[in-house]
N, C-alpha and C positions, 0 to 999 in steps of 0.2 A: 611527536616521536612515533616511528613505526616499530611495532613489536614483531617478534618471531614466534612461530609455533611449529610443531611437527605432527604428523599423523601419530596417534597415541601409541600404536604398537611398534613404532620405530624406536621408542625409548626402551620398551620391554613388553613382552607378551603378557606379563602379569600386570593387571591394571593398577594395583596399589603401588607396585614398584615403579611402574611407568610414571605415576604422578610424582613420586619422590624424586626420580631422576630428572624429570622436566623442571621441577622446582629448583634443583641444584644447578640446572643450566640457565636459570633466570627466566624461564618461560612462565607466563601468567595466563595464557590463552590456550584452551584445549581444542583440538580438532579430533573428534571421536569418529572412528571408522569401524574397527574390529577389535577383537580381544577385550571386549567390555564386559568383564565378569562372565566370560563365556559366551557372549552374544556379539552380533554385529549390529550396525544401525538398521540394516534391512529387516532384522527380526527382533528388534529391541522391544522388550516387554515393559509394562508399567512398573512392576515390582523391581526390575533391574534399574530402570531409570530413577526410581526412588532411592535405591542404594547408592547409585552414582551421585545423586544430588546430595545425599548426606556425606558422602566421602569428600566432596569438594567444598561444601559449605564451610565457611570459616578458614579456608586454606589460602584465600587471596586469589584463587583461580576462577576463571569464568569460561564458559563454553562459547567459542567463536563459531564453530561449524559442526554439524552432524553430517558426516560424509557418507551418505547412502550411495549405493550403486544402482538405484532404480533408473530404468531406461537405458542401462548399458546393454544394448541388444542390437542384433543384426536385423535391420528392418525388412530384409528379404524374407524373414520368417512370417511376416504378415501381421495384420491388425489384431486378429483374435489373440494370437500369441502375445503380442505387445501388451494388450489390455489385461489379459489373464495373469501374466507373470510380473507385471509392474504396477499398472494403474490401480488394480483392485487390491493389491497387497500394501500399497502406500497408506491407505486409510487407517489400517490397524496400528501403524507405527506413529502416526501423528499425535495420538493421545500421550504416548510416552515422550515424544519430542517436546511437547509443551511443558513437561516437568523440568526439562533441562534448560529451557529458555535460551537457545543459541541465537547468535546473530544471523546465521544462515542455515538453511537446510539444503543440502546439495543433491542435485540430479545430474546424470551424465548425458551428454549429447550422444545419441545413438550412432551406430555405424551403418554405412550404406556403400557397399562396393560399387564402383563405377569403372568404366574402361579408361585406361590411361590416366591423365591428370584432370579428369573431368570435374565439373562443378556439380554440386548436388542441389542447389537452391531451386532450380527449375523443376526438378522432380518433386520437391516438397511443396511447391506452389500449385502443382497440377496433379500429377499421378498419385502422389502420396499426401494429399492435403490433410488426411486424417491424423498424420503425425503431429503437426503443429496444433491441431485441435486438442489432442490428448495432452500435450505439454501445457497448453493453456489451462485445461481442466485441472491438471496437477498443481500448477502455480496458484490457481484460485483456491484449491483445497488447502494448500499450505498457508496461504494468506488468511483464510478463515480460521486457521489454527493459531494465528497471531505471529507467524514466522515469515521470513523473507527467503525466497528461492535464489540459489545460485546454480547455474548450469555450466558444467566443466567440459572442456574438450578432451577427448580420449583418443588413443591410437590403437590400431590403425583404422583407416577408412572412415574417420569421423565426419559427420555432417558439418562439423565445425573446422574443417581443414583450412580453407582459404578465408582471408579477411572478408571478402565480399559475401561469402556464404554465412559467416557469423553475423555480420551487420544485417544482411537480408533476413535471416531467421528471426532476430529480435524485432525487426520491423513487422514481420508477419505475426509474431507472438503478441505484440501490442500490450505489454505489461511493464512499462518502464518503472512504475512505482513499486512493483512487488517482485521483480526478477532482474538479476544482473548476471554477468559473465564471470566465471572463474577461468582466468587465463593460465593454463599450464604451459609454460613456455617450451619445455622440452617435448611435451606431447605434440605440439604443433610442428616442431622440428621433425619428430619421428614420422609425421604425416607428409613430410616433404617440403615444408615452408621454413626456411632458415630464419631464426629470430633476428629482428631488426628494430631499430628505434622508429623507423618509418611505420612498421607494422603496429607497434605500440601506440603511436600517435593516432592511427586510424581507429584503433579499438578502444582507446582509453575511456571514451564516454559510456561504454557498455560495462566496463570492468568494475567489479566490486571486491575482488579477491584474486590474489596471484599466488601460483605455485612455482617453485624453482627447484631445479635439480640439474646435476652436471652431466656433461657428455662431450665426447670427442669424435672428430672425423678423421679419416685418413689424411696424411699430408697432401695427397693429390686431389682431394675432393671436399665437398661440404655436406655430404650425407652423414647422418648420425650413425656411428658404428660402435663406439665404446662407452661404457659407463665410466664416470670420472667424478672427481670432486668439483665443486664450483670454481675453486681457484685454478684448476687445470683445464677448465672447459674451453671449447673453441667458439661457443656463442658469446656475444659481448656482454658478459654478466655485469661487470661494473657499470657500463653505460646504461643498460636497460633497467637494472634494479635501482640505480640512482634516480633515473627518470620516474620510476614508479613511486619511490619514496618522496621525491620532490612534488609530485602531483597530489599526493595525499589520498589517492583513490582506494588504496588497499591498506587500511590502518594496521592490519596484521598480514604478514607474508608467511606462507606455509612452506617449509622444506619437505620435499619428498625424497624417497630413495630414487636413484637414477635407474628407472625401471625399463627403459627401452633401448639401452645400449648393452652390448655383451660385456662380460667381465674381461678385462684386458690382461693378458698373461704378464705376470711379474708386477702388476700394479698394486700399490698399498691401499687396501680398502678398510684397514683397521680404523675404528672410531670415526667413520666417515661423516656421520651426522654432526657430531661435536665439532669436527674440523670445519664443516660448512657453516655452522653457527658462528664460530670464532672468526672465520674469514669475512662473513657479511658484516659482523659488528666492527671489524677493524678497517674494512675497505669502503663501506657505504656510510656517508654522512647522514645522520638522522635515524639510524637503527639502534634501538636500545637492547 
């Protein structure tokens, strides 16, 4: 059975309250990102990690992912900025991460503006080869800490926009045993690639974790415009999520807020997270 989780602050900005709410929703797997006793994963300290460990020990909960935002950066700022703001700061967090023993430690695929609908892989292979080198170094450091890396696509201008770019990046990275892909389906749509079962089939051998959130297009097009529930979404939620569950590649699926669509006038956003949980449990076979 596939389980569901949410980013912890989606339940509540108060950490203790978030834990209780998630337990009431039947969630057993925690994805920790921010509002963690006043800290985020990027600045997580060992004392805070110890307090979190005590808070969840005996609760029946376990940590699936520590969702850092390391490497969420515009690569046009250059290598020195990338190393100083991300790679060097990663090391201090890993000692705290080891205390929480997550399934995954998340990095973000960086952004790189290009003209038109251009591909970014050629730039990473040649002009910006240092980018993959630093991701490889980060993955190795995370592995040395006993953790597995997951790298998530973000929007806009992600180096993980097109399927070919994602596949090519992981080939260049060369770390299949210690790094996998978090496929945020709506993020890829926000970058201009409409979600499809064909896309999933191309990417599934790289995927270890899946994020889902809703969105709608205008009736006359397929570009993401509005935030919405999963039930009301225009991407093929039932088909793709069922394929994910059937494949078994993401034992936990993480719900996100619909972050890249605008609020739709007159739309009901009340209790959206719980509505999405209930929808997935009722519509997808194999989700508990």
